[in-house]
C-alpha positions in Angstrom: -1.3 -13.8 -22.2 -3.0 -14.8 -19.4 -1.7 -14.0 -15.7 -2.5 -13.5 -12.2 -5.5 -11.3 -11.8 -4.0 -9.8 -8.4 -0.3 -8.0 -9.3 0.8 -7.1 -6.2 3.8 -4.0 -6.4 6.1 -2.2 -3.6 6.2 1.8 -4.0 8.0 3.3 -1.3 6.6 1.9 1.5 3.3 1.4 -0.1 2.1 -1.9 -1.2 -0.1 -1.8 -4.8 -2.3 -4.2 -5.7 -3.9 -4.4 -9.5 -7.0 -6.2 -10.2 -6.6 -6.8 -13.9 -8.6 -9.1 -15.9 -7.3 -12.9 -16.6 -6.5 -12.4 -20.1 -5.2 -9.2 -19.8 -1.4 -8.5 -20.2 0.4 -6.1 -17.7 2.2 -4.3 -20.3 -1.0 -3.3 -22.4 -4.1 -3.4 -20.0 -6.0 -0.4 -20.0 -8.1 -0.8 -17.6 -7.4 -1.7 -13.9 -8.7 -1.3 -10.4 -6.1 -0.8 -7.5 -5.9 -0.8 -3.8 -3.1 1.3 -2.4 -2.0 0.6 1.3 0.3 3.2 3.3 2.9 2.6 5.3 0.4 3.6 8.3 -1.8 0.9 7.0 -4.6 3.5 5.5 -6.2 1.7 2.4 -7.1 4.2 -0.8 -8.5 2.5 -4.1 -8.5 3.8 -7.9 -9.8 2.6 -10.9 -6.6 3.7 -14.1 -8.4 3.7 -17.6 -7.0 5.0 -20.2 -9.1 7.3 -23.3 -9.5 4.6 -25.6 -10.7 2.1 -22.7 -13.4 5.0 -21.6 -14.0 5.6 -25.1 -14.8 1.5 -25.9 -16.9 1.6 -22.5 -19.0 4.5 -23.4 -19.4 2.7 -27.1 -21.0 -0.6 -25.1 -22.8 1.4 -23.0 -24.6 3.3 -25.7 -25.8 -0.1 -27.3 -26.8 -1.9 -23.6 -28.8 1.5 -22.5 -26.4 1.8 -19.3 -25.4 5.6 -18.4 -28.4 6.9 -20.1 -27.0 5.0 -23.2 -23.3 6.2 -22.7 -24.3 10.0 -22.0 -22.2 10.2 -19.4 -19.5 8.3 -17.7 -18.6 8.7 -13.6 -16.1 6.7 -11.6 -15.5 8.2 -8.3 -11.8 7.2 -7.8 -10.8 7.3 -11.5 -7.3 7.9 -12.5 -6.7 8.6 -16.4 -3.5 7.2 -17.7 -2.2 8.8 -20.8 -0.3 5.0 -21.9 -1.7 1.8 -20.9 0.3 -0.8 -18.6 0.7 -1.3 -15.3 4.1 0.5 -15.4 2.6 3.5 -16.4 0.1 3.0 -13.6 2.6 2.8 -11.4 3.9 6.3 -12.2 1.0 7.7 -11.4 0.8 5.7 -8.3 4.0 7.3 -6.8 3.0 10.9 -7.8 -0.5 10.7 -6.0 1.7 9.3 -2.4 4.1 12.1 -3.2 1.1 14.6 -3.6 -0.7 13.1 -0.7 -3.5 11.1 -1.3 -6.4 12.8 0.9 -8.6 14.2 -1.4 -6.9 12.7 -4.5 -8.5 9.1 -3.9 -11.2 7.7 -1.7 -10.2 6.2 1.4 -11.0 2.7 2.1 -12.5 1.3 5.4 -9.9 -0.7 7.2 -9.4 -4.4 7.2 
């Protein structure tokens, strides 16, 4: 199912924009980037992946030679989701906001 690659959601006073592949389904996507904009207009980034997605990426890198042939995986704003789907990722966003994003996710420059 093809969808719009930018999907916008409200989580309380925050705005969350997920960037997914054009062929991804928001119910089953297991790899998505997100921008979180809080009420104070501060911007934060997150990369959501499931363990299965990480495994697939590392296997691909083993073949391509990236990251020393899949020897390591590094994503500065990584949030590992136990289940695929944007709904599950939004649960994590809500909790991250409740916990306070400082120290949890990288802050982005103001627009």
